[in-house]
C-alpha positions as CSV (number, residue, x, y, z in Angstrom):
1,M,-16.9,28.5,-18.2
2,A,-13.3,28.1,-17.6
3,L,-13.9,28.8,-13.8
4,I,-16.7,26.4,-13.3
5,Q,-14.5,23.6,-14.9
6,T,-11.3,24.2,-13.0
7,S,-13.6,24.6,-9.7
8,L,-15.1,21.4,-10.5
9,I,-11.8,19.7,-10.6
10,W,-10.6,21.1,-7.5
11,V,-13.8,20.0,-5.8
12,A,-13.3,16.4,-7.1
13,Y,-9.7,16.4,-5.4
14,A,-11.4,17.7,-2.3
15,V,-14.1,15.0,-2.3
16,A,-11.5,12.2,-2.9
17,I,-9.5,13.5,0.1
18,A,-12.3,13.7,2.6
19,L,-13.1,10.0,1.4
20,L,-9.6,8.6,2.0
21,L,-9.5,10.5,5.6
22,P,-11.6,8.2,7.1
23,I,-9.7,5.3,5.2
24,A,-6.8,6.1,7.0
25,A,-8.3,6.6,10.2
26,I,-9.9,3.1,9.8
27,F,-6.4,1.6,8.7
28,V,-4.8,2.9,11.8
29,H,-7.4,1.9,14.1
30,L,-7.4,-1.7,12.8
31,Y,-4.1,-2.3,13.1
32,Q,-2.9,-0.6,16.2
33,T,-3.1,-2.6,19.5
34,P,-6.0,-1.2,21.7
35,R,-4.0,-1.5,25.2
36,D,-1.0,0.4,23.7
37,R,-3.1,3.3,21.9
38,A,-1.6,6.6,22.2
39,A,-3.4,9.9,20.9
40,S,0.0,11.3,19.3
41,V,0.6,8.3,17.3
42,T,-2.7,7.9,16.1
43,T,-3.0,11.6,15.0
44,V,0.2,11.7,13.2
45,C,-0.1,8.5,11.7
46,I,-3.6,9.3,10.3
47,F,-2.3,12.8,9.1
48,T,0.9,11.5,7.5
49,M,-1.2,8.9,5.4
50,S,-3.8,11.4,4.4
51,A,-0.5,13.8,3.2
52,L,1.0,11.3,1.1
53,L,-2.6,10.1,-0.5
54,A,-3.3,13.7,-1.2
55,T,0.1,13.8,-2.9
56,V,-0.3,10.9,-5.5
57,L,-3.6,11.6,-6.0
58,L,-2.9,15.4,-7.2
59,L,-1.7,13.9,-10.7
60,P,-5.1,13.6,-12.1
61,V,-6.1,16.8,-11.1
62,D,-2.8,18.0,-12.7
63,V,-3.6,16.3,-16.0
64,A,-7.3,17.3,-16.1
65,L,-6.4,21.0,-15.1
66,V,-3.6,21.4,-17.9
67,S,-5.9,19.5,-20.5
68,S,-8.7,21.8,-20.0
69,T,-7.0,24.4,-21.8
70,T,-6.9,22.5,-25.1
71,S,-9.8,20.8,-27.2
72,S,-8.5,17.4,-28.0
73,Q,-11.2,17.2,-30.5
74,W,-9.5,19.8,-32.7
75,G,-6.4,20.0,-31.5
76,R,-5.8,23.6,-30.4
77,K,-6.1,25.9,-27.3
78,K,-9.5,27.1,-26.1
79,D,-10.5,30.7,-26.6
80,W,-10.0,31.7,-22.8
81,A,-6.7,29.8,-22.6
82,T,-4.0,32.7,-22.9
83,P,-0.4,32.2,-22.1
84,D,-1.4,33.9,-18.7
85,K,-4.4,32.0,-17.6
86,V,-2.1,29.1,-18.5
87,D,0.8,30.1,-16.6
88,N,-1.6,30.9,-13.6
89,I,-2.9,27.2,-13.4
90,V,0.7,25.8,-13.7
91,Y,1.9,28.1,-11.0
92,T,-1.1,27.2,-8.8
93,L,-0.2,23.6,-9.2
94,K,3.4,24.1,-8.7
95,I,2.5,25.6,-5.0
96,V,0.1,22.6,-4.4
97,Y,3.1,20.2,-5.4
98,Y,6.1,21.9,-3.5
99,T,3.9,22.2,-0.5
100,L,3.0,18.6,-0.4
101,Y,6.3,17.2,-1.4
102,S,7.9,19.3,1.6
103,L,5.3,18.5,4.0
104,D,5.8,14.7,3.0
105,A,9.5,15.2,3.5
106,V,9.1,17.0,6.9
107,L,6.7,14.4,8.0
108,C,8.9,11.5,7.2
109,L,12.1,12.9,8.2
110,L,11.2,15.0,11.3
111,V,7.7,14.5,12.8
112,V,7.3,10.7,12.8
113,P,10.7,10.6,14.2
114,F,9.9,12.9,17.0
115,T,6.5,11.4,17.7
116,Y,8.3,7.8,17.8
117,F,10.8,9.3,20.7
118,W,8.2,11.3,22.3
119,Y,6.0,7.9,22.9
120,E,9.5,5.9,23.7
121,E,9.9,8.5,26.3
122,Y,6.9,8.2,28.3
123,D,7.2,6.6,31.6
124,E,4.0,5.8,33.4
125,A,5.5,5.4,37.0
126,S,7.5,8.8,36.4
127,T,4.5,10.7,35.2
128,E,2.4,9.5,38.3
129,D,5.1,10.4,40.6
130,R,5.3,13.8,38.6
131,T,9.1,13.3,38.3
132,Q,8.8,13.4,34.4
133,T,7.2,16.8,32.9
134,I,6.2,17.5,29.5
135,G,9.2,19.8,29.3
136,S,11.4,17.1,30.3
137,R,9.7,14.3,27.8
138,F,9.9,16.8,25.1
139,W,13.7,17.5,25.9
140,G,14.2,13.6,25.7
141,A,12.3,13.3,22.4
142,F,13.9,16.5,20.8
143,K,17.7,15.6,21.6
144,Y,17.2,12.3,19.4
145,T,15.3,14.1,16.8
146,L,18.5,16.6,16.5
147,I,20.2,13.8,14.5
148,F,17.1,13.7,11.6
149,I,17.1,17.6,11.6
150,A,21.1,17.6,11.2
151,L,20.4,14.9,8.4
152,C,17.9,17.2,6.5
153,V,20.5,20.2,6.9
154,I,22.9,18.0,5.3
155,L,20.4,16.8,2.5
156,F,19.5,20.2,1.2
157,V,23.1,21.6,1.8
158,V,24.3,18.8,-0.6
159,G,21.1,19.6,-3.0
160,F,21.8,23.2,-2.8
161,F,25.6,23.0,-4.0
162,V,25.6,19.7,-6.0
163,P,26.3,20.4,-9.6
164,V,23.6,19.2,-11.9
165,A,24.4,17.5,-15.5
166,R,24.7,20.0,-18.2
167,N,27.2,19.2,-20.8
168,R,25.2,16.8,-23.0
169,E,26.3,15.8,-26.4
170,N,22.9,14.6,-27.5
171,K,21.0,16.5,-29.9
172,H,17.8,16.1,-28.4
173,L,18.8,17.9,-25.4
174,D,18.9,21.1,-27.3
175,L,15.0,21.3,-27.5
176,D,13.4,23.7,-25.2
177,F,11.4,21.2,-23.7
178,F,14.9,19.5,-22.2
179,K,16.3,22.9,-21.6
180,N,13.5,23.9,-19.0
181,L,14.1,20.7,-17.3
182,L,17.3,22.1,-16.2
183,A,16.9,23.4,-12.4
184,E,18.5,27.1,-12.5
185,N,16.9,28.0,-9.1
186,H,19.2,26.7,-6.1
187,G,16.2,26.4,-3.9
188,E,14.2,24.2,-6.6
189,R,17.9,22.3,-6.8
190,A,17.9,21.4,-3.5
191,L,14.4,20.0,-3.2
192,T,14.6,18.2,-6.5
193,F,17.8,16.5,-5.3
194,A,16.3,15.7,-1.8
195,L,13.2,14.1,-3.4
196,G,15.3,12.3,-6.0
197,L,17.0,10.7,-3.0
198,L,13.8,9.8,-0.8
199,I,12.0,8.7,-4.1
200,T,15.2,6.4,-4.6
201,L,15.0,5.2,-1.2
202,G,11.6,4.5,-1.2
203,T,11.9,2.4,-4.7
204,T,14.1,0.0,-2.5
205,I,11.1,-0.8,-0.3
206,Y,8.8,-0.3,-3.1
207,V,10.5,-3.1,-5.2
208,L,10.5,-5.6,-1.9
209,Y,7.1,-4.8,-0.5
210,T,4.7,-3.6,-3.0
211,A,5.5,-6.1,-5.6
212,A,5.2,-8.9,-3.1
213,G,2.1,-7.8,-1.9
214,L,0.9,-7.1,-5.3
215,A,1.3,-10.9,-6.0
216,L,-0.1,-12.3,-2.2
217,L,-3.2,-9.8,-2.3
218,P,-5.2,-11.2,-5.1
219,V,-4.1,-15.0,-4.2
220,A,-4.5,-14.3,-0.7
221,L,-8.2,-13.1,-1.3
222,I,-9.1,-16.3,-3.0
223,K,-7.6,-18.6,-0.4
224,S,-8.6,-16.8,2.7
225,A,-12.4,-18.2,3.0
226,P,-12.5,-20.3,6.4
227,S,-14.2,-23.6,6.7
228,I,-15.6,-22.8,10.0
229,S,-16.9,-19.5,11.7
230,A,-15.7,-17.6,14.6
231,P,-18.3,-18.2,16.7
232,T,-18.6,-22.1,16.0
233,L,-14.7,-22.3,16.5
234,A,-15.0,-20.5,20.1
235,A,-17.6,-22.8,21.1
236,N,-15.9,-25.9,20.0
237,T,-12.5,-24.7,21.4
238,S,-14.1,-23.9,24.9
239,S,-15.8,-27.5,25.2
240,Q,-12.4,-29.2,24.1
241,L,-10.6,-27.2,26.7
242,E,-12.9,-27.9,29.2
243,Q,-12.8,-31.7,28.4
244,N,-9.0,-31.7,28.3
245,R,-8.6,-30.1,31.8
246,E,-11.1,-32.7,32.8
247,R,-8.9,-35.6,31.7
248,Q,-6.0,-34.0,33.1
249,R,-7.7,-34.0,36.6
250,Q,-8.4,-37.6,36.2
251,L,-5.0,-38.6,35.3
252,E,-3.8,-36.5,38.6
253,G,-6.6,-38.0,40.5
254,R,-6.2,-41.7,39.5
255,N,-2.3,-41.5,40.4
256,E,-2.4,-39.3,43.3
257,G,-0.8,-41.1,46.3
258,R,0.9,-43.6,44.0
259,D,4.5,-44.6,44.9
260,G,6.8,-43.3,42.0
261,G,4.0,-41.0,40.5
262,L,2.5,-41.2,37.1
263,D,3.4,-44.7,35.2
264,A,5.1,-43.9,31.8
265,R,1.9,-44.2,29.7
266,D,-0.1,-41.6,32.0
267,R,2.9,-39.2,31.8
268,R,2.8,-39.3,27.8
269,E,-0.6,-38.8,28.0
270,L,-0.4,-35.7,30.4
271,E,2.5,-34.4,28.6
272,S,0.4,-34.3,25.5
273,L,-2.7,-33.1,27.0
274,V,-0.6,-30.2,28.5
275,R,0.9,-29.2,25.1
276,E,-2.7,-29.4,23.5
277,E,-3.9,-27.1,26.3
278,R,-1.9,-24.5,25.2
279,T,-2.8,-24.8,21.6
280,L,-6.4,-24.7,22.4
281,I,-5.7,-21.6,24.7
282,R,-4.3,-20.0,21.9
283,R,-7.0,-21.0,19.7
284,E,-9.6,-19.8,22.1
285,R,-8.2,-16.3,22.2
286,L,-8.0,-16.1,18.6
287,A,-11.6,-17.4,18.2
288,S,-12.8,-14.6,20.7
289,E,-11.0,-12.1,18.7
290,N,-12.3,-13.0,15.7
291,A,-15.8,-13.1,17.0
292,G,-15.1,-9.8,18.0
293,E,-15.3,-10.0,21.7
294,N,-13.6,-7.5,23.7
295,Q,-13.2,-5.3,20.7
296,Y,-13.9,-1.7,19.8
297,W,-17.0,-1.3,17.7
298,L,-15.2,-0.3,15.0
299,M,-13.3,-3.8,14.8
300,R,-16.6,-5.5,15.2
301,A,-18.3,-3.6,12.6
302,W,-15.3,-4.4,10.2
303,M,-15.4,-8.0,10.9
304,K,-19.3,-8.2,10.2
305,T,-18.4,-6.3,7.0
306,E,-15.7,-8.8,5.9
307,A,-18.3,-11.5,6.7
308,I,-20.9,-10.2,4.6
309,F,-18.7,-9.6,1.4
310,R,-16.6,-12.9,2.0
311,P,-18.3,-14.7,-0.7
312,L,-17.4,-12.0,-3.0
313,K,-13.5,-12.5,-2.1
314,L,-13.2,-15.4,-4.6
315,L,-14.4,-13.1,-7.6
316,G,-12.3,-10.0,-6.3
317,G,-9.4,-12.0,-5.8
318,F,-9.7,-13.1,-9.8
319,L,-10.4,-9.6,-10.6
320,L,-7.3,-8.4,-9.0
321,I,-5.2,-11.2,-10.5
322,I,-6.1,-9.8,-14.1
323,V,-5.4,-6.2,-12.9
324,A,-2.2,-7.1,-11.5
325,M,-1.2,-8.8,-14.7
326,V,-2.2,-5.9,-16.8
327,I,0.0,-3.5,-14.5
328,F,2.8,-6.2,-15.1
329,A,2.4,-6.0,-18.6
330,S,2.0,-2.3,-19.2
331,M,5.1,-1.6,-17.2
332,L,7.1,-4.2,-19.0
333,I,6.0,-2.5,-22.3
334,T,7.1,0.8,-21.3
335,G,10.3,-0.3,-19.9
336,I,11.3,-2.0,-23.3
337,D,10.0,1.0,-25.0
338,K,12.3,3.4,-22.9
339,A,15.4,1.1,-23.0
340,K,14.9,0.7,-26.8
341,N,13.7,4.4,-27.8
342,S,14.8,6.6,-25.1
343,V,16.0,10.0,-26.8
344,C,19.1,10.1,-24.8
345,K,19.3,6.9,-22.6
346,T,21.4,7.0,-19.3
347,S,22.3,10.8,-19.8
348,C,18.6,11.7,-18.7
349,G,17.6,8.5,-16.9
350,Y,15.8,6.9,-20.0
351,L,13.4,9.8,-20.5
352,L,11.0,8.8,-23.3
353,G,10.1,11.2,-26.2
354,H,7.1,9.9,-27.1
355,V,5.0,6.3,-26.7
356,N,6.0,4.0,-29.5
357,I,4.3,0.9,-28.4
358,F,0.8,0.4,-27.6
359,Q,0.3,0.0,-23.9
360,P,-3.2,-1.0,-22.5
361,L,-3.2,1.1,-19.3
362,N,-2.1,4.4,-20.8
363,W,-4.5,3.8,-23.6
364,V,-7.2,3.4,-20.7
365,F,-6.3,6.5,-18.9
366,V,-5.8,8.6,-22.0
367,T,-9.3,7.7,-23.3
368,T,-11.0,8.0,-20.2
369,S,-9.4,11.6,-18.9
370,K,-11.6,13.1,-21.9
371,I,-14.3,12.7,-19.7
372,F,-13.5,13.9,-16.3
373,P,-13.9,12.3,-13.4
374,I,-14.0,8.7,-15.0
375,D,-9.9,8.4,-15.0
376,Y,-9.7,10.0,-11.7
377,V,-12.2,7.1,-10.3
378,L,-9.8,4.7,-12.0
379,F,-6.8,6.3,-10.9
380,L,-8.1,6.2,-7.4
381,L,-8.6,2.4,-7.5
382,L,-5.2,2.1,-8.9
383,V,-3.6,3.9,-6.0
384,L,-5.9,2.0,-3.3
385,F,-4.8,-1.2,-5.0
386,L,-0.9,-0.5,-4.8
387,C,-1.3,0.9,-1.4
388,S,-3.2,-2.1,-0.3
389,S,-0.6,-4.4,-1.9
390,S,2.0,-2.4,0.0
391,V,0.4,-2.9,3.4
392,V,-0.1,-6.7,2.5
393,G,3.7,-6.6,1.6
394,I,4.8,-5.2,4.9
395,A,2.5,-7.2,7.0
396,T,3.7,-10.4,5.4
397,V,7.6,-9.5,5.4
398,G,7.6,-7.4,8.5
399,I,9.9,-4.5,9.2
400,R,13.2,-5.8,9.2
401,F,16.8,-4.8,9.0
402,L,18.5,-7.1,6.7
403,W,17.3,-10.7,7.9
404,I,16.6,-9.4,11.5
405,K,12.7,-9.0,12.2
406,L,12.6,-5.7,14.2
407,F,8.7,-5.2,14.2
408,G,5.7,-7.3,13.1
409,I,2.5,-5.8,11.6
410,H,-0.7,-7.3,12.6
411,K,-4.4,-6.5,12.6
412,G,-5.2,-5.5,16.1
413,H,-1.8,-6.1,17.5
414,T,0.7,-3.7,15.8
415,S,2.7,-1.6,18.4
416,P,2.9,2.1,18.3
417,Q,6.5,1.9,17.0
418,A,5.9,-0.4,14.6
419,L,2.9,1.8,13.3
420,L,5.2,4.8,13.1
421,M,7.9,3.0,11.1
422,A,5.1,1.3,8.8
423,T,4.0,4.9,8.2
424,V,7.4,5.9,7.2
425,M,7.8,3.1,4.7
426,L,4.5,3.9,3.1
427,T,5.4,7.5,2.9
428,L,8.6,6.4,1.1
429,I,6.5,3.8,-1.2
430,V,4.0,6.4,-2.2
431,L,6.7,8.8,-3.3
432,A,8.3,5.9,-5.5
433,M,4.8,4.9,-6.6
434,N,4.5,8.5,-8.0
435,Y,7.4,7.9,-10.3
436,S,6.2,4.4,-11.2
437,I,2.8,5.7,-12.3
438,A,3.9,8.6,-14.2
439,M,6.8,7.0,-16.0
440,M,5.9,3.4,-16.4
441,V,2.5,2.6,-15.8
442,A,0.9,5.6,-17.9
443,P,3.6,7.9,-19.4
444,Q,1.6,9.9,-21.8
445,Y,-1.5,10.3,-19.6
446,A,0.8,11.6,-16.9
447,T,2.6,14.1,-19.2
448,F,0.1,15.2,-21.8
449,G,-3.2,13.4,-20.9
450,P,-5.7,13.7,-23.9
451,Q,-4.1,17.0,-25.4
452,T,-3.4,17.0,-29.2
453,Y,-2.5,19.6,-31.7
454,C,-3.3,20.4,-35.1
455,D,-0.1,19.4,-37.4
456,R,-0.7,21.6,-40.1
457,P,0.8,25.0,-40.9
458,S,-0.9,28.1,-39.8
459,R,-2.8,30.4,-42.5
460,H,-1.6,33.7,-40.8
461,G,1.0,34.6,-38.4
462,G,-0.1,33.8,-34.7
463,E,-3.1,32.2,-35.6
464,Q,-3.7,28.5,-34.6
465,P,-4.0,26.1,-37.6
466,D,-7.4,24.7,-38.4
467,C,-7.9,20.8,-38.4
468,S,-11.7,20.9,-38.7
469,N,-11.4,19.3,-42.3
470,H,-8.4,17.5,-41.8
471,K,-8.9,15.1,-38.7
472,S,-6.2,12.9,-39.7
473,A,-3.7,15.9,-39.1
474,I,-4.8,15.9,-35.5
475,R,-1.7,14.2,-33.3
476,Q,-1.2,13.3,-29.7
477,C,1.1,15.8,-28.0
478,T,4.4,14.8,-27.4
479,E,7.8,16.2,-26.0
480,L,9.5,15.6,-29.4
481,A,7.0,17.0,-31.7
482,D,8.6,18.8,-34.6
483,N,5.8,21.5,-35.4
484,P,6.3,24.5,-33.4
485,I,2.5,24.8,-33.0
486,A,2.8,21.9,-30.4
487,K,4.8,24.0,-28.3
488,E,2.3,26.7,-28.0
489,V,-0.8,24.1,-27.8
490,C,0.4,21.3,-25.7
491,T,1.2,22.1,-21.9
492,P,3.1,19.2,-20.0
493,S,1.6,18.3,-16.4
494,V,3.7,19.7,-13.5
495,A,4.2,16.2,-11.8
496,S,6.0,14.9,-15.0
497,T,8.1,18.0,-15.3
498,F,9.1,17.9,-11.9
499,I,10.1,14.1,-12.0
500,N,11.9,14.3,-15.3
501,R,13.7,17.6,-13.9
502,I,15.0,14.7,-11.1
503,T,16.3,12.5,-13.8
504,V,17.5,15.0,-16.2
505,N,19.4,17.1,-13.5
506,F,20.7,14.0,-11.6
507,P,20.7,11.2,-14.2
508,F,22.1,8.5,-11.5
509,F,18.7,8.9,-9.9
510,G,16.8,8.3,-13.2
511,V,19.1,5.1,-14.3
512,V,18.3,3.4,-10.7
513,L,14.9,4.5,-10.7
514,F,14.3,3.1,-14.4
515,W,16.2,-0.4,-13.7
516,A,14.6,-1.0,-10.3
517,Q,11.2,-1.1,-12.2
518,F,12.5,-4.5,-13.8
519,V,13.7,-5.7,-10.4
520,F,10.0,-4.8,-9.2
521,L,8.7,-7.0,-12.1
522,G,11.0,-9.8,-11.3
523,V,9.9,-9.9,-7.9
524,Y,6.3,-9.8,-8.5
525,L,6.8,-12.5,-10.9
526,I,8.7,-14.8,-8.5
527,V,6.3,-14.4,-5.7
528,F,3.1,-14.8,-7.6
529,V,4.6,-18.2,-8.9
530,T,5.6,-19.1,-5.7
531,T,2.2,-18.1,-4.0
532,L,0.4,-20.1,-6.7
533,F,1.5,-23.2,-4.9
534,R,1.9,-22.3,-1.4
535,V,0.4,-20.1,1.1
536,P,2.7,-18.0,3.1
537,H,2.5,-17.3,6.9
538,L,1.4,-13.9,7.1
539,D,1.3,-13.5,11.0
540,T,-1.9,-11.5,11.2
541,D,-3.4,-13.1,14.2
542,Q,-0.6,-13.2,16.5
543,L,-2.0,-13.5,19.9
544,D,1.2,-14.5,22.1
545,A,4.3,-12.4,22.1
546,D,6.6,-15.6,22.4
547,L,4.6,-17.6,19.8
548,E,5.3,-15.6,16.4
549,E,4.5,-18.2,14.0
550,E,1.0,-18.8,13.1
551,E,-0.7,-22.3,12.6
552,E,-1.7,-22.8,8.8
553,E,-5.0,-24.2,9.2
554,G,-6.7,-26.1,6.3
555,L,-8.8,-24.2,4.0
556,L,-10.4,-27.3,1.9
557,A,-13.9,-27.4,3.3
558,S,-16.8,-27.4,0.7
559,T,-18.4,-24.2,-0.5
560,G,-21.6,-24.9,1.6
561,R,-19.8,-25.3,4.5
562,R,-17.9,-21.9,3.8
563,F,-21.1,-20.1,3.1
564,G,-22.5,-21.3,6.6
565,A,-19.6,-20.3,8.3
566,T,-20.1,-16.6,6.6
567,W,-23.7,-16.6,7.7
568,Q,-22.5,-17.6,11.5
569,D,-20.0,-14.6,11.1
570,I,-22.8,-12.2,10.2
571,T,-25.2,-13.5,13.3
572,G,-22.6,-14.4,15.5
573,K,-24.4,-17.3,16.5
574,P,-22.5,-20.7,16.6
575,K,-24.3,-23.9,14.8
576,P,-26.0,-26.1,17.4
577,R,-23.2,-28.6,18.4
578,K,-23.4,-32.5,19.0
579,P,-22.5,-33.9,22.0
580,G,-18.8,-34.7,22.2
581,Y,-16.1,-33.0,20.1
582,G,-13.1,-33.2,18.0
583,A,-11.9,-36.9,16.8
584,T,-13.7,-38.4,19.8
585,D,-17.3,-38.4,17.6
586,V,-15.5,-39.8,14.5
587,G,-13.9,-43.2,16.0
588,G,-16.2,-43.5,19.1
589,S,-13.1,-44.1,21.3
590,T,-13.1,-42.6,24.8
591,G,-10.0,-41.7,26.9
592,G,-6.6,-41.0,26.2
593,A,-4.9,-38.5,24.1
594,N,-5.4,-39.8,21.0
595,R,-9.2,-38.4,21.1
596,V,-7.8,-34.9,20.8
597,P,-6.2,-33.7,17.6
598,S,-2.7,-32.5,17.6
599,D,-1.3,-28.8,17.4
600,G,-2.5,-27.4,13.9
601,A,-4.8,-30.1,13.2
602,G,-8.5,-29.6,12.7
603,V,-10.7,-28.8,15.8
604,G,-14.7,-29.0,15.5
605,D,-17.5,-31.4,15.5
606,G,-16.5,-33.8,12.6
607,V,-15.4,-31.1,10.4
608,E,-12.9,-32.3,7.7
609,G,-9.6,-30.7,7.1
610,G,-10.1,-28.9,10.8
611,A,-11.0,-25.6,11.9
612,G,-10.0,-23.5,9.1
613,R,-8.8,-20.1,10.0
614,D,-9.3,-16.8,8.3
615,S,-5.8,-16.1,7.1
616,N,-6.9,-12.4,6.5
617,W,-4.7,-9.5,7.5
């Protein structure tokens, strides 16, 4: 029975990874630019994202496996859960964790940088002339990667010799639980230090990008419904562009041969038409891409899927706002609890002995973990929400060094270099997310899950106490339980032990990570309040390299017209047009630049508020 239960837990983990692998592949293909695709970049990005998702999704498996050794109903170890069996489960989890963490570190610090330089070293002309060989290209990329290899060596050497904090005066640190967190093995100490540093670096990115994306994603879903479909926008824009150019030809032909060229009135009108022509060309290219022209089948299928589910975006946006607010409240409650009731404050990174204040998300996860895999499904949705928020944050803010924008992340227009840098950022964000979920979002769930113990004395030595007639004596497992039975029954998760080892051995990391969570909440609150009143420029459909700022189209059309636009996006056919275009039909005037709406105004056959643009990323 035990073998079947543990096998099913690992099978659920494998199924989750198998489902997330195509999600990572779709993300990479949707965002990278088609004309600059490179097999090496695509492969490394997909593999790296799959590895980091596998790392964070191991936590529910960890909790389920250690919790399977106890009966939460009776607060005692199961008959098959001998100390050797429990040690084998913990040892297996340690191997998997160390493998995944080491893999993430190698991918982030070595493989992705090498792939970046490998792509940069490619020279098409030299390759065709056979002056650049694979060996010369490999050496060109490897010599730059040597800097990162030296950085890794220094990082692990420092971690190998750096002293851990041992001299503690706090009485709680005399407990066996905290003694076991002190790393004795130098190899474990080096890995603990290296990952502590990477998690701290990732937290700075997590605070800025994920917090902003957590506020932007739900509001953007609510405000992203277009007021005109892509096929209709393409047809209208093409017709307007033809009439614009015809009017330019009329002006040039009317003034051909005239001494002094165009008069002042015609010159102003021609200049206005030329400016508008550039806007219409850009809008035509945007409309053609949104309609799926010259796109891969995957992009066209994604656009059709978006169009089908577009009516649900409003409901989904409101639902995600509620989820984000629950996450905000849960993190704030845990933060206050840690700041007030931590057993050792700054000396161990605000480690919390047990939960003192009711916390909603923690309660949901602990309750659902009694029936696996309900908690796993909820955890998977939480991770996808936070990862999607991180992507939205990176797409909105861009990849920057201080105030200088280095790369932009846009759907269908992301360069390979930007994609690799975004992959590194997501890797660091997921490491920071691991700490945030385990220590702030659901601390009790991440440490002991639904495990309980019977808080009564045992009748005979070595025998477990019986609470079958004393249900009130069944207690939740905590690190600070006084009853020695709790130590025998309760098994902490490997993930929580590893994270607590970082904060106990290197309190500086723990203090920084803890207070950074309050900065995360502050950034989320500021961006959320700002977003309620203003839709930020997301630059997600940038079509010209020299025109980085997007137009912000009006999205105030009626609900009926939005559903009509949705149906046209699904069918791919524009609505039958009336004669004329733009503002010409409204006022009935002919000729002149006044008939053509200015840049950023609406374009369409009498559509109020203009040709709205789907501001999705």
